[in-house]
N, CA, C, O and the ligand as a Tripos MOL2 file, in Angstrom:
@<TRIPOS>MOLECULE
protein
  293   291    74     0     0
PROTEIN
NO_CHARGES

@<TRIPOS>ATOM
      1 N           0.8380   -1.1990    0.0000 N.3       1 MET1
      2 CA          0.0000    0.0000    0.0000 C.3       1 MET1
      3 C           0.8750    1.2520    0.0000 C.2       1 MET1
      4 O           1.9560    1.2840    0.5880 O.2       1 MET1
      5 N           0.3810    2.2570   -0.6640 N.am      2 THR2
      6 CA          1.1010    3.5220   -0.7150 C.3       2 THR2
      7 C           0.7040    4.3900    0.4740 C.2       2 THR2
      8 O          -0.4740    4.5170    0.8110 O.2       2 THR2
      9 N           1.6970    4.9700    1.0850 N.am      3 TYR3
     10 CA          1.3960    5.8510    2.2130 C.3       3 TYR3
     11 C           0.7450    7.1210    1.6940 C.2       3 TYR3
     12 O           1.2300    7.7470    0.7510 O.2       3 TYR3
     13 N          -0.3330    7.4800    2.3100 N.am      4 ARG4
     14 CA         -0.9800    8.7490    1.9700 C.3       4 ARG4
     15 C          -0.9540    9.6530    3.1920 C.2       4 ARG4
     16 O          -1.3190    9.2260    4.2870 O.2       4 ARG4
     17 N          -0.5320   10.8770    3.0180 N.am      5 PRO5
     18 CA         -0.5400   11.7970    4.1510 C.3       5 PRO5
     19 C          -1.9580   12.0500    4.6180 C.2       5 PRO5
     20 O          -2.9020   12.0080    3.8290 O.2       5 PRO5
     21 N          -2.0960   12.3030    5.8630 N.am      6 HIS6
     22 CA         -3.4210   12.5520    6.4110 C.3       6 HIS6
     23 C          -4.0340   13.7780    5.7380 C.2       6 HIS6
     24 O          -3.3480   14.7750    5.5140 O.2       6 HIS6
     25 N          -5.3100   13.7030    5.4200 N.am      7 PRO7
     26 CA         -5.9840   14.8140    4.7170 C.3       7 PRO7
     27 C          -6.4240   15.9340    5.6500 C.2       7 PRO7
     28 O          -7.4030   16.6310    5.3840 O.2       7 PRO7
     29 N          -5.7020   16.0950    6.7260 N.am      8 PHE8
     30 CA         -6.0670   17.1570    7.6600 C.3       8 PHE8
     31 C          -4.8050   17.6080    8.3570 C.2       8 PHE8
     32 O          -3.7740   16.9400    8.2830 O.2       8 PHE8
     33 N          -4.8800   18.7210    9.0250 N.am      9 SER9
     34 CA         -3.7520   19.1770    9.8350 C.3       9 SER9
     35 C          -4.2910   19.6410   11.1740 C.2       9 SER9
     36 O          -5.4580   20.0060   11.3120 O.2       9 SER9
     37 N          -3.4040   19.6150   12.1520 N.am     10 TRP10
     38 CA         -3.7980   20.0750   13.4780 C.3      10 TRP10
     39 C          -3.6080   21.5760   13.5530 C.2      10 TRP10
     40 O          -2.6140   22.1210   13.0720 O.2      10 TRP10
     41 N          -4.5760   22.2290   14.1630 N.am     11 CYS11
     42 CA         -4.5220   23.6830   14.2530 C.3      11 CYS11
     43 C          -5.1190   24.1380   15.5820 C.2      11 CYS11
     44 O          -6.3090   23.9380   15.8260 O.2      11 CYS11
     45 N          -4.3090   24.7420   16.4340 N.am     12 PRO12
     46 CA         -4.8390   25.2310   17.7040 C.3      12 PRO12
     47 C          -5.6500   26.5050   17.5100 C.2      12 PRO12
     48 O          -5.3690   27.3150   16.6260 O.2      12 PRO12
     49 N          -6.6400   26.6570   18.3360 N.am     13 GLY13
     50 CA         -7.4530   27.8620   18.3140 C.3      13 GLY13
     51 C          -8.6210   27.7220   19.2690 C.2      13 GLY13
     52 O          -9.0880   26.6110   19.5190 O.2      13 GLY13
     53 N          -9.0870   28.8080   19.7940 N.am     14 ASP14
     54 CA        -10.2620   28.8140   20.6540 C.3      14 ASP14
     55 C         -10.0800   27.9140   21.8700 C.2      14 ASP14
     56 O         -11.0410   27.3030   22.3380 O.2      14 ASP14
     57 N          -8.8500   27.8280   22.3870 N.am     15 GLY15
     58 CA         -8.6160   27.1190   23.6290 C.3      15 GLY15
     59 C          -8.4210   25.6180   23.5160 C.2      15 GLY15
     60 O          -8.3770   24.9200   24.5300 O.2      15 GLY15
     61 N          -8.3020   25.1070   22.2810 N.am     16 ALA16
     62 CA         -8.0780   23.6730   22.1230 C.3      16 ALA16
     63 C          -7.3280   23.4170   20.8220 C.2      16 ALA16
     64 O          -7.3090   24.2610   19.9260 O.2      16 ALA16
     65 N          -6.7110   22.2430   20.7300 N.am     17 ARG17
     66 CA         -6.0610   21.8690   19.4790 C.3      17 ARG17
     67 C          -7.0520   21.0750   18.6460 C.2      17 ARG17
     68 O          -7.4370   19.9590   18.9950 O.2      17 ARG17
     69 N          -7.4510   21.6770   17.5400 N.am     18 HIS18
     70 CA         -8.4280   21.0580   16.6540 C.3      18 HIS18
     71 C          -7.7290   20.5160   15.4180 C.2      18 HIS18
     72 O          -6.5860   20.8680   15.1240 O.2      18 HIS18
     73 N          -8.4370   19.6570   14.7040 N.am     19 ALA19
     74 CA         -7.9660   19.2000   13.4000 C.3      19 ALA19
     75 C          -8.8590   19.8230   12.3270 C.2      19 ALA19
     76 O         -10.0620   19.9920   12.5230 O.2      19 ALA19
     77 N          -8.2430   20.1610   11.1870 N.am     20 THR20
     78 CA         -8.9930   20.7970   10.1080 C.3      20 THR20
     79 C          -8.5110   20.2720    8.7710 C.2      20 THR20
     80 O          -7.3660   19.8420    8.6380 O.2      20 THR20
     81 N          -9.3930   20.3110    7.7800 N.am     21 THR21
     82 CA         -9.0030   19.8850    6.4360 C.3      21 THR21
     83 C          -8.2970   21.0190    5.6970 C.2      21 THR21
     84 O          -7.7600   20.8100    4.6080 O.2      21 THR21
     85 N          -8.2930   22.2190    6.2810 N.am     22 SER22
     86 CA         -7.5280   23.3090    5.6910 C.3      22 SER22
     87 C          -6.0450   22.9410    5.7160 C.2      22 SER22
     88 O          -5.5880   22.2610    6.6340 O.2      22 SER22
     89 N          -5.3030   23.3860    4.7190 N.am     23 HIS23
     90 CA         -3.9000   23.0240    4.6240 C.3      23 HIS23
     91 C          -3.0500   23.9840    5.4410 C.2      23 HIS23
     92 O          -2.8000   25.1180    5.0320 O.2      23 HIS23
     93 N          -2.6120   23.5130    6.6000 N.am     24 ARG24
     94 CA         -1.7250   24.2590    7.4810 C.3      24 ARG24
     95 C          -2.0890   25.7430    7.5750 C.2      24 ARG24
     96 O          -1.3160   26.5990    7.1450 O.2      24 ARG24
     97 N          -3.2520   26.0450    8.1300 N.am     25 PRO25
     98 CA         -3.6680   27.4470    8.2590 C.3      25 PRO25
     99 C          -2.7000   28.2490    9.1160 C.2      25 PRO25
    100 O          -2.2050   27.7710   10.1370 O.2      25 PRO25
    101 N          -2.4460   29.4550    8.6900 N.am     26 GLN26
    102 CA         -1.5290   30.3270    9.4140 C.3      26 GLN26
    103 C          -2.2650   31.0400   10.5450 C.2      26 GLN26
    104 O          -3.4930   31.1200   10.5550 O.2      26 GLN26
    105 N          -1.4930   31.5520   11.4910 N.am     27 THR27
    106 CA         -2.0800   32.3140   12.5800 C.3      27 THR27
    107 C          -2.9290   33.4570   12.0220 C.2      27 THR27
    108 O          -2.4860   34.2120   11.1560 O.2      27 THR27
    109 N          -4.1340   33.5650   12.5250 N.am     28 GLY28
    110 CA         -5.0340   34.6130   12.0780 C.3      28 GLY28
    111 C          -6.0090   34.1530   11.0030 C.2      28 GLY28
    112 O          -6.9630   34.8600   10.6780 O.2      28 GLY28
    113 N          -5.7630   32.9460   10.4430 N.am     29 ALA29
    114 CA         -6.6480   32.4320    9.4050 C.3      29 ALA29
    115 C          -7.9350   31.9010   10.0270 C.2      29 ALA29
    116 O          -7.9180   31.3310   11.1170 O.2      29 ALA29
    117 N          -9.0330   32.0900    9.3360 N.am     30 GLU30
    118 CA        -10.3030   31.5350    9.7800 C.3      30 GLU30
    119 C         -10.3270   30.0510    9.4390 C.2      30 GLU30
    120 O         -10.0890   29.6590    8.2970 O.2      30 GLU30
    121 N         -10.6190   29.2310   10.4530 N.am     31 VAL31
    122 CA        -10.5490   27.7800   10.2940 C.3      31 VAL31
    123 C         -11.8720   27.1550   10.7210 C.2      31 VAL31
    124 O         -12.4880   27.5750   11.7000 O.2      31 VAL31
    125 N         -12.2930   26.1510    9.9730 N.am     32 THR32
    126 CA        -13.4070   25.3240   10.4290 C.3      32 THR32
    127 C         -12.8550   23.9380   10.7420 C.2      32 THR32
    128 O         -12.2730   23.2790    9.8800 O.2      32 THR32
    129 N         -13.0400   23.5130   11.9610 N.am     33 ALA33
    130 CA        -12.4490   22.2550   12.4160 C.3      33 ALA33
    131 C         -13.3420   21.0760   12.0570 C.2      33 ALA33
    132 O         -14.4950   21.2440   11.6580 O.2      33 ALA33
    133 N         -12.7800   19.8720   12.2090 N.am     34 LEU34
    134 CA        -13.5420   18.6480   11.9400 C.3      34 LEU34
    135 C         -14.7550   18.5390   12.8570 C.2      34 LEU34
    136 O         -15.7420   17.8920   12.5070 O.2      34 LEU34
    137 N         -14.6870   19.1630   14.0240 N.am     35 CYS35
    138 CA        -15.7950   19.1230   14.9800 C.3      35 CYS35
    139 C         -16.8100   20.2220   14.6900 C.2      35 CYS35
    140 O         -17.7560   20.4160   15.4530 O.2      35 CYS35
    141 N         -16.6110   20.9460   13.5790 N.am     36 SER36
    142 CA        -17.5150   22.0160   13.1380 C.3      36 SER36
    143 C         -17.2910   23.3260   13.8720 C.2      36 SER36
    144 O         -17.9920   24.3030   13.6090 O.2      36 SER36
    145 N         -16.3340   23.3700   14.7840 N.am     37 ALA37
    146 CA        -16.0180   24.6260   15.4500 C.3      37 ALA37
    147 C         -15.3510   25.5660   14.4450 C.2      37 ALA37
    148 O         -14.5110   25.1410   13.6520 O.2      37 ALA37
    149 N         -15.7250   26.8290   14.4840 N.am     38 ALA38
    150 CA        -15.0860   27.8330   13.6450 C.3      38 ALA38
    151 C         -14.3120   28.7730   14.5450 C.2      38 ALA38
    152 O         -14.8480   29.2780   15.5320 O.2      38 ALA38
    153 N         -13.0500   29.0120   14.2080 N.am     39 PHE39
    154 CA        -12.2030   29.8210   15.0800 C.3      39 PHE39
    155 C         -11.0770   30.4170   14.2680 C.2      39 PHE39
    156 O         -10.9290   30.1380   13.0780 O.2      39 PHE39
    157 N         -10.2840   31.2440   14.9310 N.am     40 THR40
    158 CA         -9.1140   31.8390   14.2950 C.3      40 THR40
    159 C          -7.8740   31.0590   14.7100 C.2      40 THR40
    160 O          -7.6410   30.8480   15.9010 O.2      40 THR40
    161 N          -7.0870   30.6330   13.7420 N.am     41 ALA41
    162 CA         -5.8800   29.8530   14.0310 C.3      41 ALA41
    163 C          -4.9360   30.6410   14.9220 C.2      41 ALA41
    164 O          -4.7450   31.8440   14.7470 O.2      41 ALA41
    165 N          -4.3510   29.9350   15.8820 N.am     42 ASP42
    166 CA         -3.4400   30.5620   16.8270 C.3      42 ASP42
    167 C          -2.2560   29.6260   17.0780 C.2      42 ASP42
    168 O          -2.3880   28.6320   17.7930 O.2      42 ASP42
    169 N          -1.1150   29.9410   16.4960 N.am     43 HIS43
    170 CA          0.0570   29.0760   16.6380 C.3      43 HIS43
    171 C           1.0430   29.6280   17.6720 C.2      43 HIS43
    172 O           2.2480   29.4030   17.5700 O.2      43 HIS43
    173 N           0.5300   30.3390   18.6490 N.am     44 SER44
    174 CA          1.4060   30.8350   19.6990 C.3      44 SER44
    175 C           1.9160   29.6590   20.5340 C.2      44 SER44
    176 O           1.3340   28.5750   20.5030 O.2      44 SER44
    177 N           2.9960   29.8720   21.2760 N.am     45 ASP45
    178 CA          3.5540   28.7960   22.0870 C.3      45 ASP45
    179 C           2.5210   28.2380   23.0580 C.2      45 ASP45
    180 O           2.4240   27.0250   23.2420 O.2      45 ASP45
    181 N           1.7600   29.1150   23.6690 N.am     46 ALA46
    182 CA          0.7790   28.6790   24.6470 C.3      46 ALA46
    183 C          -0.3060   27.8240   24.0020 C.2      46 ALA46
    184 O          -0.8480   26.9140   24.6290 O.2      46 ALA46
    185 N          -0.6130   28.1210   22.7590 N.am     47 ALA47
    186 CA         -1.7010   27.4140   22.0950 C.3      47 ALA47
    187 C          -1.4290   25.9200   21.9940 C.2      47 ALA47
    188 O          -2.3470   25.1040   22.0680 O.2      47 ALA47
    189 N          -0.1560   25.5730   21.8250 N.am     48 TRP48
    190 CA          0.1730   24.1500   21.6760 C.3      48 TRP48
    191 C           0.0640   23.3920   22.9860 C.2      48 TRP48
    192 O           0.1670   22.1650   23.0060 O.2      48 TRP48
    193 N          -0.1420   24.1110   24.0770 N.am     49 LEU49
    194 CA         -0.3280   23.4510   25.3670 C.3      49 LEU49
    195 C          -1.8020   23.2040   25.6580 C.2      49 LEU49
    196 O          -2.1540   22.5710   26.6530 O.2      49 LEU49
    197 N          -2.6560   23.7120   24.7790 N.am     50 TRP50
    198 CA         -4.0860   23.4970   24.9910 C.3      50 TRP50
    199 C          -4.4210   22.0270   24.7890 C.2      50 TRP50
    200 O          -3.7180   21.3150   24.0720 O.2      50 TRP50
    201 N          -5.4930   21.5770   25.4210 N.am     51 PRO51
    202 CA         -5.8890   20.1670   25.2800 C.3      51 PRO51
    203 C          -6.3910   19.8780   23.8640 C.2      51 PRO51
    204 O          -6.9060   20.7580   23.1750 O.2      51 PRO51
    205 N          -6.2260   18.6250   23.4530 N.am     52 THR52
    206 CA         -6.7150   18.2080   22.1440 C.3      52 THR52
    207 C          -8.2260   18.0910   22.1760 C.2      52 THR52
    208 O          -8.7980   17.5340   23.1130 O.2      52 THR52
    209 N          -8.8630   18.6170   21.1490 N.am     53 CYS53
    210 CA        -10.3180   18.5110   21.0260 C.3      53 CYS53
    211 C         -10.6860   17.0410   20.8250 C.2      53 CYS53
    212 O         -10.2300   16.4120   19.8700 O.2      53 CYS53
    213 N         -11.5000   16.4990   21.7100 N.am     54 ALA54
    214 CA        -11.8390   15.0740   21.6650 C.3      54 ALA54
    215 C         -12.5980   14.7190   20.3910 C.2      54 ALA54
    216 O         -12.3910   13.6470   19.8220 O.2      54 ALA54
    217 N         -13.4680   15.6050   19.9450 N.am     55 VAL55
    218 CA        -14.2610   15.3350   18.7440 C.3      55 VAL55
    219 C         -13.3550   15.3100   17.5190 C.2      55 VAL55
    220 O         -13.4680   14.4260   16.6700 O.2      55 VAL55
    221 N         -12.4500   16.2910   17.4350 N.am     56 CYS56
    222 CA        -11.5050   16.3180   16.3220 C.3      56 CYS56
    223 C         -10.5730   15.1070   16.3670 C.2      56 CYS56
    224 O         -10.2390   14.5360   15.3290 O.2      56 CYS56
    225 N         -10.1640   14.7280   17.5460 N.am     57 ASN57
    226 CA         -9.2690   13.5840   17.6920 C.3      57 ASN57
    227 C          -9.9210   12.3260   17.1350 C.2      57 ASN57
    228 O          -9.2910   11.5590   16.4070 O.2      57 ASN57
    229 N         -11.1760   12.1210   17.4800 N.am     58 ALA58
    230 CA        -11.8950   10.9470   16.9940 C.3      58 ALA58
    231 C         -12.0770   11.0260   15.4800 C.2      58 ALA58
    232 O         -11.8990   10.0300   14.7790 O.2      58 ALA58
    233 N         -12.4290   12.2030   14.9770 N.am     59 ALA59
    234 CA        -12.6410   12.3780   13.5470 C.3      59 ALA59
    235 C         -11.3380   12.1830   12.7780 C.2      59 ALA59
    236 O         -11.3310   11.6110   11.6880 O.2      59 ALA59
    237 N         -10.2440   12.6590   13.3500 N.am     60 ALA60
    238 CA         -8.9480   12.5220   12.6980 C.3      60 ALA60
    239 C          -8.5410   11.0580   12.6120 C.2      60 ALA60
    240 O          -7.9960   10.6200   11.5990 O.2      60 ALA60
    241 N          -8.7980   10.3200   13.6490 N.am     61 HIS61
    242 CA         -8.4830    8.8970   13.6210 C.3      61 HIS61
    243 C          -9.3180    8.1880   12.5590 C.2      61 HIS61
    244 O          -8.8230    7.2920   11.8750 O.2      61 HIS61
    245 N         -10.5630    8.5810   12.4210 N.am     62 ASP62
    246 CA        -11.4090    7.9870   11.3890 C.3      62 ASP62
    247 C         -10.8450    8.2770   10.0080 C.2      62 ASP62
    248 O         -10.7670    7.3850    9.1640 O.2      62 ASP62
    249 N         -10.4470    9.5360    9.7770 N.am     63 MET63
    250 CA         -9.9420    9.9340    8.4690 C.3      63 MET63
    251 C          -8.6190    9.2460    8.1640 C.2      63 MET63
    252 O          -8.3290    8.9120    7.0160 O.2      63 MET63
    253 N          -7.8230    9.0390    9.2070 N.am     64 ALA64
    254 CA         -6.5240    8.4190    9.0140 C.3      64 ALA64
    255 C          -6.6370    6.9070    8.8990 C.2      64 ALA64
    256 O          -5.6870    6.2310    8.5030 O.2      64 ALA64
    257 N          -7.8010    6.3860    9.2460 N.am     65 GLY65
    258 CA         -8.0090    4.9580    9.1240 C.3      65 GLY65
    259 C          -7.3080    4.1570   10.1990 C.2      65 GLY65
    260 O          -7.0490    2.9660   10.0270 O.2      65 GLY65
    261 N          -7.0030    4.8060   11.3000 N.am     66 THR66
    262 CA         -6.3430    4.1040   12.3960 C.3      66 THR66
    263 C          -7.2770    4.0660   13.5970 C.2      66 THR66
    264 O          -7.9690    5.0410   13.8890 O.2      66 THR66
    265 N          -7.2900    2.9540   14.2750 N.am     67 PRO67
    266 CA         -8.1150    2.8810   15.4830 C.3      67 PRO67
    267 C          -7.5240    3.7310   16.5790 C.2      67 PRO67
    268 O          -6.3220    3.9970   16.6030 O.2      67 PRO67
    269 N          -8.3750    4.1500   17.4790 N.am     68 LYS68
    270 CA         -7.8730    4.8930   18.6190 C.3      68 LYS68
    271 C          -7.0110    3.9800   19.4720 C.2      68 LYS68
    272 O          -7.1900    2.7620   19.4870 O.2      68 LYS68
    273 N          -6.0870    4.5850   20.1730 N.am     69 ALA69
    274 CA         -5.1730    3.8100   21.0150 C.3      69 ALA69
    275 C          -5.9610    2.9440   21.9860 C.2      69 ALA69
    276 O          -6.8920    3.3980   22.6510 O.2      69 ALA69
    277 N          -5.5600    1.7020   22.0400 N.am     70 ARG70
    278 CA         -6.2190    0.7880   22.9590 C.3      70 ARG70
    279 C          -5.2090    0.2720   23.9730 C.2      70 ARG70
    280 O          -4.0260    0.1040   23.6770 O.2      70 ARG70
    281 N          -5.6930    0.0360   25.1300 N.am     71 ARG71
    282 CA         -4.8280   -0.5790   26.1330 C.3      71 ARG71
    283 C          -4.6840   -2.0610   25.7950 C.2      71 ARG71
    284 O          -5.6680   -2.7260   25.4720 O.2      71 ARG71
    285 N          -3.4850   -2.5640   25.8680 N.am     72 SER72
    286 CA         -3.2650   -3.9760   25.6350 C.3      72 SER72
    287 C          -3.0690   -4.6740   26.9720 C.2      72 SER72
    288 O          -2.4500   -4.1370   27.8900 O.2      72 SER72
    289 N          -3.5980   -5.8550   27.0560 N.am     73 GLY73
    290 CA         -3.5020   -6.6080   28.3100 C.3      73 GLY73
    291 C          -4.5270   -6.0810   29.2370 C.2      73 GLY73
    292 O          -4.6430   -6.5590   30.3650 O.2      73 GLY73
    293 ZN        -12.3570   20.2830   17.4010 Zn       74 ZN74
@<TRIPOS>BOND
     1     1     2 1
     2     2     3 1
     3     3     4 2
     4     3     5 am
     5     5     6 1
     6     6     7 1
     7     7     8 2
     8     7     9 am
     9     9    10 1
    10    10    11 1
    11    11    12 2
    12    11    13 am
    13    13    14 1
    14    14    15 1
    15    15    16 2
    16    15    17 am
    17    17    18 1
    18    18    19 1
    19    19    20 2
    20    19    21 am
    21    21    22 1
    22    22    23 1
    23    23    24 2
    24    23    25 am
    25    25    26 1
    26    26    27 1
    27    27    28 2
    28    27    29 am
    29    29    30 1
    30    30    31 1
    31    31    32 2
    32    31    33 am
    33    33    34 1
    34    34    35 1
    35    35    36 2
    36    35    37 am
    37    37    38 1
    38    38    39 1
    39    39    40 2
    40    39    41 am
    41    41    42 1
    42    42    43 1
    43    43    44 2
    44    43    45 am
    45    45    46 1
    46    46    47 1
    47    47    48 2
    48    47    49 am
    49    49    50 1
    50    50    51 1
    51    51    52 2
    52    51    53 am
    53    53    54 1
    54    54    55 1
    55    55    56 2
    56    55    57 am
    57    57    58 1
    58    58    59 1
    59    59    60 2
    60    59    61 am
    61    61    62 1
    62    62    63 1
    63    63    64 2
    64    63    65 am
    65    65    66 1
    66    66    67 1
    67    67    68 2
    68    67    69 am
    69    69    70 1
    70    70    71 1
    71    71    72 2
    72    71    73 am
    73    73    74 1
    74    74    75 1
    75    75    76 2
    76    75    77 am
    77    77    78 1
    78    78    79 1
    79    79    80 2
    80    79    81 am
    81    81    82 1
    82    82    83 1
    83    83    84 2
    84    83    85 am
    85    85    86 1
    86    86    87 1
    87    87    88 2
    88    87    89 am
    89    89    90 1
    90    90    91 1
    91    91    92 2
    92    91    93 am
    93    93    94 1
    94    94    95 1
    95    95    96 2
    96    95    97 am
    97    97    98 1
    98    98    99 1
    99    99   100 2
   100    99   101 am
   101   101   102 1
   102   102   103 1
   103   103   104 2
   104   103   105 am
   105   105   106 1
   106   106   107 1
   107   107   108 2
   108   107   109 am
   109   109   110 1
   110   110   111 1
   111   111   112 2
   112   111   113 am
   113   113   114 1
   114   114   115 1
   115   115   116 2
   116   115   117 am
   117   117   118 1
   118   118   119 1
   119   119   120 2
   120   119   121 am
   121   121   122 1
   122   122   123 1
   123   123   124 2
   124   123   125 am
   125   125   126 1
   126   126   127 1
   127   127   128 2
   128   127   129 am
   129   129   130 1
   130   130   131 1
   131   131   132 2
   132   131   133 am
   133   133   134 1
   134   134   135 1
   135   135   136 2
   136   135   137 am
   137   137   138 1
   138   138   139 1
   139   139   140 2
   140   139   141 am
   141   141   142 1
   142   142   143 1
   143   143   144 2
   144   143   145 am
   145   145   146 1
   146   146   147 1
   147   147   148 2
   148   147   149 am
   149   149   150 1
   150   150   151 1
   151   151   152 2
   152   151   153 am
   153   153   154 1
   154   154   155 1
   155   155   156 2
   156   155   157 am
   157   157   158 1
   158   158   159 1
   159   159   160 2
   160   159   161 am
   161   161   162 1
   162   162   163 1
   163   163   164 2
   164   163   165 am
   165   165   166 1
   166   166   167 1
   167   167   168 2
   168   167   169 am
   169   169   170 1
   170   170   171 1
   171   171   172 2
   172   171   173 am
   173   173   174 1
   174   174   175 1
   175   175   176 2
   176   175   177 am
   177   177   178 1
   178   178   179 1
   179   179   180 2
   180   179   181 am
   181   181   182 1
   182   182   183 1
   183   183   184 2
   184   183   185 am
   185   185   186 1
   186   186   187 1
   187   187   188 2
   188   187   189 am
   189   189   190 1
   190   190   191 1
   191   191   192 2
   192   191   193 am
   193   193   194 1
   194   194   195 1
   195   195   196 2
   196   195   197 am
   197   197   198 1
   198   198   199 1
   199   199   200 2
   200   199   201 am
   201   201   202 1
   202   202   203 1
   203   203   204 2
   204   203   205 am
   205   205   206 1
   206   206   207 1
   207   207   208 2
   208   207   209 am
   209   209   210 1
   210   210   211 1
   211   211   212 2
   212   211   213 am
   213   213   214 1
   214   214   215 1
   215   215   216 2
   216   215   217 am
   217   217   218 1
   218   218   219 1
   219   219   220 2
   220   219   221 am
   221   221   222 1
   222   222   223 1
   223   223   224 2
   224   223   225 am
   225   225   226 1
   226   226   227 1
   227   227   228 2
   228   227   229 am
   229   229   230 1
   230   230   231 1
   231   231   232 2
   232   231   233 am
   233   233   234 1
   234   234   235 1
   235   235   236 2
   236   235   237 am
   237   237   238 1
   238   238   239 1
   239   239   240 2
   240   239   241 am
   241   241   242 1
   242   242   243 1
   243   243   244 2
   244   243   245 am
   245   245   246 1
   246   246   247 1
   247   247   248 2
   248   247   249 am
   249   249   250 1
   250   250   251 1
   251   251   252 2
   252   251   253 am
   253   253   254 1
   254   254   255 1
   255   255   256 2
   256   255   257 am
   257   257   258 1
   258   258   259 1
   259   259   260 2
   260   259   261 am
   261   261   262 1
   262   262   263 1
   263   263   264 2
   264   263   265 am
   265   265   266 1
   266   266   267 1
   267   267   268 2
   268   267   269 am
   269   269   270 1
   270   270   271 1
   271   271   272 2
   272   271   273 am
   273   273   274 1
   274   274   275 1
   275   275   276 2
   276   275   277 am
   277   277   278 1
   278   278   279 1
   279   279   280 2
   280   279   281 am
   281   281   282 1
   282   282   283 1
   283   283   284 2
   284   283   285 am
   285   285   286 1
   286   286   287 1
   287   287   288 2
   288   287   289 am
   289   289   290 1
   290   290   291 1
   291   291   292 2
@<TRIPOS>SUBSTRUCTURE
     1 MET1         2 RESIDUE 1 A MET
     2 THR2         6 RESIDUE 1 A THR
     3 TYR3        10 RESIDUE 1 A TYR
     4 ARG4        14 RESIDUE 1 A ARG
     5 PRO5        18 RESIDUE 1 A PRO
     6 HIS6        22 RESIDUE 1 A HIS
     7 PRO7        26 RESIDUE 1 A PRO
     8 PHE8        30 RESIDUE 1 A PHE
     9 SER9        34 RESIDUE 1 A SER
    10 TRP10       38 RESIDUE 1 A TRP
    11 CYS11       42 RESIDUE 1 A CYS
    12 PRO12       46 RESIDUE 1 A PRO
    13 GLY13       50 RESIDUE 1 A GLY
    14 ASP14       54 RESIDUE 1 A ASP
    15 GLY15       58 RESIDUE 1 A GLY
    16 ALA16       62 RESIDUE 1 A ALA
    17 ARG17       66 RESIDUE 1 A ARG
    18 HIS18       70 RESIDUE 1 A HIS
    19 ALA19       74 RESIDUE 1 A ALA
    20 THR20       78 RESIDUE 1 A THR
    21 THR21       82 RESIDUE 1 A THR
    22 SER22       86 RESIDUE 1 A SER
    23 HIS23       90 RESIDUE 1 A HIS
    24 ARG24       94 RESIDUE 1 A ARG
    25 PRO25       98 RESIDUE 1 A PRO
    26 GLN26      102 RESIDUE 1 A GLN
    27 THR27      106 RESIDUE 1 A THR
    28 GLY28      110 RESIDUE 1 A GLY
    29 ALA29      114 RESIDUE 1 A ALA
    30 GLU30      118 RESIDUE 1 A GLU
    31 VAL31      122 RESIDUE 1 A VAL
    32 THR32      126 RESIDUE 1 A THR
    33 ALA33      130 RESIDUE 1 A ALA
    34 LEU34      134 RESIDUE 1 A LEU
    35 CYS35      138 RESIDUE 1 A CYS
    36 SER36      142 RESIDUE 1 A SER
    37 ALA37      146 RESIDUE 1 A ALA
    38 ALA38      150 RESIDUE 1 A ALA
    39 PHE39      154 RESIDUE 1 A PHE
    40 THR40      158 RESIDUE 1 A THR
    41 ALA41      162 RESIDUE 1 A ALA
    42 ASP42      166 RESIDUE 1 A ASP
    43 HIS43      170 RESIDUE 1 A HIS
    44 SER44      174 RESIDUE 1 A SER
    45 ASP45      178 RESIDUE 1 A ASP
    46 ALA46      182 RESIDUE 1 A ALA
    47 ALA47      186 RESIDUE 1 A ALA
    48 TRP48      190 RESIDUE 1 A TRP
    49 LEU49      194 RESIDUE 1 A LEU
    50 TRP50      198 RESIDUE 1 A TRP
    51 PRO51      202 RESIDUE 1 A PRO
    52 THR52      206 RESIDUE 1 A THR
    53 CYS53      210 RESIDUE 1 A CYS
    54 ALA54      214 RESIDUE 1 A ALA
    55 VAL55      218 RESIDUE 1 A VAL
    56 CYS56      222 RESIDUE 1 A CYS
    57 ASN57      226 RESIDUE 1 A ASN
    58 ALA58      230 RESIDUE 1 A ALA
    59 ALA59      234 RESIDUE 1 A ALA
    60 ALA60      238 RESIDUE 1 A ALA
    61 HIS61      242 RESIDUE 1 A HIS
    62 ASP62      246 RESIDUE 1 A ASP
    63 MET63      250 RESIDUE 1 A MET
    64 ALA64      254 RESIDUE 1 A ALA
    65 GLY65      258 RESIDUE 1 A GLY
    66 THR66      262 RESIDUE 1 A THR
    67 PRO67      266 RESIDUE 1 A PRO
    68 LYS68      270 RESIDUE 1 A LYS
    69 ALA69      274 RESIDUE 1 A ALA
    70 ARG70      278 RESIDUE 1 A ARG
    71 ARG71      282 RESIDUE 1 A ARG
    72 SER72      286 RESIDUE 1 A SER
    73 GLY73      290 RESIDUE 1 A GLY
    74 ZN74       293 GROUP 0 **** ****
């Protein structure tokens, strides 16, 4: 199988790290996330410390075709 890059990128904004199908939006860009949240991209240092949006995380895993991390044993 050929590796395909994920069709989304992670973009912090509005207090959480969201995933979006926009291609690497720059700070200040209007972004619509996979969870349908609309916000302004914020790539400040603090922004990367925000929690990952659970809805985007699940949607991103679906798009990437990988199951969510499971505990083994
Ligand atoms: Zn989100």
